[in-house]
N, C-alpha and C positions, 0 to 999 in steps of 0.2 A: 539440603535446601539450596535452591539456586539463588544467586545474587544477581539481580537485574539492575542494580544501581550503576550509574555512569560517573566517571570522574569529571572534573571541571573541563569545559570545552576549551581546547587550546586557542580557539578563535578569539576568546576574550582578550588574551594577550595581544593578538594581532590587531584587534580593534583599537587598543590603546595607542598603538604606534602608527596607525594608518587612519587619518581623518576622513579618507574617502570611503572607508568601509563602514557601513552602518547596518545594524540588525533590523530586519523588516519582515513582517509576516505577510505583506502584500506583494504585488507584482513589482518587478524591477523596471526602472525607467532606463531605456537605452540611450546612450549618447550618440551623436552623429557618427562618431568613429565606429561604434558598435553596429549601427545600422548599415554603414558602408561595408563592414566585415561580413554582416549577414547577407547583404546583396551579393558580395563576391562569392561567398559560399554557395548561394543558390545558383549562381552562374556556372560554377565549376562542378559541384557535387550533383550526381544524378538523383532524380526524384523517384525513380522506379523502385518498387518494393521487390525484394528477393530474399531468399533464406540466407541469414547471416548468423554467425556464431558470436555471441556476446563475449567481449574480450576481458572485462574486468568486473570486480565486485562479486557479490553472492550469487548473481545470475550467470557468472562466467561459465562458458561451456554449454549454455542452453541455446538452442537454435530457434530463431524467430523470423518471421517475414517482416523486414524492416526497410524503410526508406532512409538512406543516410542523410538526405536533405532535411527531412522532417523528424527523424527519430535517432539522430546521431548520439544523443545523450544516453539512450537505452543501450545502444551498441557499445559505447565506451564505459558503461557502468556509472554514469553521472546522474541519470534520471532518478529522482527521489533518493539521492545518495545519503541524505541526512538520516534516513530510517534504516539503513543497511545494518548497522551494528545492533539496533533494537530488534530487527527482524531475526537475526541470527540468535540473539539471546532468548527471545520469547518463544522461538520455535524449537528450542533445545529439549529433546526428550519427549516430544508430544506424541499422542496417540491419534488425535483427531485434528484436522486443519479445516477451517471454513474460510472461503474466499468470497466475501459479499461484494459484488461489483467486480467480477473477474476480468471483464473487458478483454484485452488481447491474451491474457493468461499468464503473464510473467510470474505472478505470485503462485498461481495454481501449479505451474511447472516447477517452481522452487520447492513447493511442498512435496511434490511427487519425486523430484530428483535429488533434493538436498536434505530431506528429513526422512525419518523412519515411520512417519504417520501411517497407520493402517487404514485410515479412512480420510479421504479428501473430498469435501463438498464445495463445488463451485456454483455460485448463483450469478447468472447473467441474463436478465430479461430483455436486453436490447437486441432486436433482430439484426442490427448493423454489426454489433460486436461479436455475436455468437459464431458466425462463420470464421472470423479471425481467430477466435479461441480454438475452434476445431482444427483449423489449419496448423496452428502452432503446436497443438497436441500431436497432430499427425507427423510433423517434422521431427518430433522427438520420440516417435513410436509409442505414444501413450494414449491413443484414442481408445484402445480396448483395455486399458488398465483396470484390473478388478478392485483397485483401491479408490477409483475415481467415480464420483456421482455428479452429474451436471443437471442443474435445474434452471428453468426459465421463470420460476416464481419470483415475485417481489417479496423480499424479506421486510416485515413490518411489525405492527403491534396487534395484529389480529390474523385469524385464519380464514381463508376463503378459497374461491375457485382459482385465483391467480396470486394469492398472497399466503405467506406462512410466517409464523412466529418461530424464533429459535427455541422457545420453551417447548413447543410441540415436538421438537427433536431431541430434547435434553435427555430423555430416558434411554435413548439409543446411543448416546455419545460415550466414548471412552475418554477418560482424563489421563494426562493433561490435554487441554483443548486450546488451540490458538485460533483466534478469529481476526482476520484482516478485513476492514470495512472501508470502502470508498464509494459512497452513494450519492454525493452531491446534494445534501440537504435533508436526508431522512435519518440522520444519525440518532437523534433522540428517540424517535419512534421505534427504531430497531432495538435500542437498549431497553425501552419499556416492554417490548415483547420478549426480552431475555431475562426478566427478573428472577425467575426460578433458576435458570442456568447460572446467573451471576451469584446466586447464593451458595454455589458449590465451590469447593477448593479446586485449584488447578486450572482455572480459566484465565486466559490472557488475551489482551486486546491490543490491536494496532489500528487506530482510527484516524482517517483524514477528515478534518473538520473544515467547513466551508463558510463559517462566519464566527465572529467572536461570541455571539449569543449561543450558537450551537455548541461551541467549544465549552463554554461555561456550563451549559445544561448537561453535557456529557460528563464533565468532571464531577458535577453535583451528584448525578445518578451513580456514577462509579464509586465515588467515595462513600455514599450512603450504603453501598453494597459491600464495603470493606476493602476496596482496591486502593493500592498506591497508584498515583498518576504522575506522569511527566510530560509536559509540553515539549515537543521536539522542534526547536526553533530553526528557521532557515539559516543555512551556512553563510558566513560572511562573504564567501567568494561568489555567491549568487549575484552580487553586484556586477560581476564580470561575465558570469555564465548563467544567465537567468533561464528559467523554465518557461517564461512567457505565459503565465497563468492568466486566464481570462477574468478572474474575479479578484477582489481586493484581499480577502483573507483565505489562505490556503496553507495549512500546516497540519502536522500529525500529532497524535496523542497516544502515548503508551500507557497501558494499565496492567497491573498484576497484583497478586496477593502475596504478602510476605510469609 
């Protein structure tokens, strides 16, 4: 049996000793010094996108089209750093990986290059993001991977011409199955459409929630299906290295069955 529990965050101790460091689930407010540093960075660092090898973290060694001016945290392994440990734990030993909201494809690439999943499903309905996903797959020689399936369907709570429920795919999934979801507001609907799947053992979730209400709804649905859940709080050092999120609430939720 896998142990997905984490120890106490070392940041708790740091918060006690640093009054400037505060835990927050919302966007960080930049000081004038930080804005000046950002201005200097934009003056010096080129904005052009080009293929770059990610240097740290679980995505280390993956090549992506990146602009160092706008995507330096991805390049340095700091983007969504809080979830990296959970990503590695929850993806251990999986047979199926599902990336809902694949965007540029860093998680899809992780599943293909860092796990032994025999089937990787990437859902990305955005016509703006899909070419970036395809380009990054090409950079890693994975466009023709027989393990990969890309869909432009919207994952939701019903089936239709442009929408699909995870439950409609459940019978063809091999377990364990890990699902990463980043959909900017449709989290609860997708979980409703995965009720049958969530009744199975060996299903694991990593969900980015975009409001406290949605976070609570997701936790309620997951616990009702027998999952253990853990809110992944933003790191204390985000005070100094913010991700500049455009909305007030933006943090991740991990779920698994004991």
